[in-house]
Residue, then its C-alpha position, 0 to 999 in steps of 0.5 A: m500500499s502507498v499513499v498517493k494524491t489527496g483526492c476529493r472528500y466525496g471520492t470523485h477521484r475513484s470514478l472511472e465511468p463516467l470519469g470524475s463523477l460522484p461514486q454512487p451514480a458511477w457505473k465503475l470505480d477504481n477499486t485499487m487499494d492504493l490509499y489517497a491522502s484523504e481516505l481510510l482503508i478498511n480490512v473487510e470481514t462481512l458485507n451486509i447486502d441490501a435486502a432488495s439486492f440480496r433477494q434479487i441476487s438470490e433469485q438469479a442464483q436460484g438460492d444457491p449460496q455458491q452462485i450468490g457469492k460468484i454473482i457478488v464477486d462478478t459485480v465487484a470485479q465489473r464495477g469496483k463496488q458492490h452496486n447491484p445493476v438491477t436494484g441499484s442498491g448496495g448495503m454496508l460492511i464491518g471491518t477493521v481500520a487498516a490504514i488512515g490517510p494523513k488528510n482523512g480528518n477523522e478520529l479513528a485509529p488503525g485496529q478499530r472495528i467499524a461499520t460503514l454507514v454509507s452504501l456499498s454502491l459507492t464504496p470501492l471494494h476489492i474481494d479476495r475470496i468469499k468465506a461464507v454466504r448466509p441467506e437468512t441474514c443477507q450477510v456475506d463473510i469475505d476476505g477483502q478491502a474497502i475504501l472510505f472517503a473522508s465524507g464517509i460516515y461510520a460507527v465504531l462497533p458497540e461493545d455490548m452486543p455481537e458484531r453481527l447483530a450491531l451490523a444488522v441493525l446499523d444497515v437499516a439505522g436511518a429507518p427508525a431515525q426518520t420514524r422518530r422525526l415523522v411520528q407525532p403524539g396521538q397519530t396513527v401509524a401503519v408500518i408495512g413490512a413490519g416483521g423485517k429488520s427496518g419494520l421492527l425498528c420503525m414499529h419500536e419508534a412509532r410506538k414511542q412517538a405516537g404514545s398511549q393515545g396513538r395507534v400502531i398498525g403492523l402489516e406483514l405477509s409472512e407467518s414468521g414476520l407476523e409472529r415477530v411483530k406480535s411478540t414485540g408488543y408494539a402493535d395495537i393491530v396486526l394485519q396479514a396483508d400483501a402489499t402488492k394488492a393495493v386495494e385489498t390492503m387499503n380495505q384492511v387498514e380502512t376497517a381497522t381505522d374506521g375509515r380514518m386511514a393512517d397519518v403516517v405510513i412507513n414502507c419497509v417492504d423489500i419487493p417492488g409494487t407496494e407503492m400503491s398500498s402505502i398511498l392508499c392506506c394514508r389519509e389526505t395530507g398524510t405522509v408516506y415514507f418509502f424506506s425500501m430500496a425496492t420503491s419506484f419514484t415513478a410508480a409512487a409519483l404517478g400513482a398518487e396523481g392517479v388516485g387523486k391523493d394529496i399526501q407528502m411522500l418522502i424518500g428513505n434517506g438512509y442517514a440522519r444525525g445520530h441514526a446509529e445510536i438511535a437504532l442500537n438503542c432500540l435493542r437496548e430499550n426493548q428485550a423482546l426486540r433484542d431477542i428477536f434480532t439475536a435469534v435471526y442475526a447473531 
């Protein structure tokens, strides 16, 4: 490893196609591990692939873990990053700080263990080998290295929970943080995909913010997800719903709310085609928060227009100030939630 030029704090010096573009929309990055002065080098241990991306890869590989690993290796070889060309999403990683450029500007030291809180879709990544693929958690253990730009956010791994558990939580840290901002006391909140990682964390925050006068509705399709939602005790109402069937889902929420619908709808589903369920379950002038990376902006915008819904729609920003600590605190505050995450992800 050698330190070369300073480089741009946003990583544009790594973009090869188009040359000089921002690294997230770039088709290909320079993933050589020669360190620029503004960068940080990480020895990578585990990739947490975005749920929508992992589902697509798994379907392409027909569920074969070896083929899943091969698809990931091929993507990184072609693009210099784990940027799914179908879903457009990435994920995040955990590893150990290997080296820090003299102009990186962070307070880390070599040897510290961190999780990156920026997408793999903008992270220069080199994979030496795939060690294990764990489809049940969307996690892939590797030998490899990655670059974090000076603008890249991260979290030092906490000491009070296993690393894989922390990784699973931090992967969706933006969701509960944004839920905390959106939900007001006394509101009715509907979480679609409530039984998954982000859904459970959003349910926790929705329950806290809505308070005893508010109502939380958890919508989930799978039996296992429904059991997880029920076991947390967050939901006033639990509905088994297929969010790809918009009118059916709307009718269920309409019945549950006596026609008032939800003030806030949070979409955490990792499959496409659920935009209209979210829109139709929301009251007029309410808010829909699309956290899922499977969301189509076109389907949401034109769909809301098509049904005459005047609502605020928000794109799921994976970053909010303090989001890592907010997400980790969800597990610290509720033992039932921590038990679920531990059983599934740790």
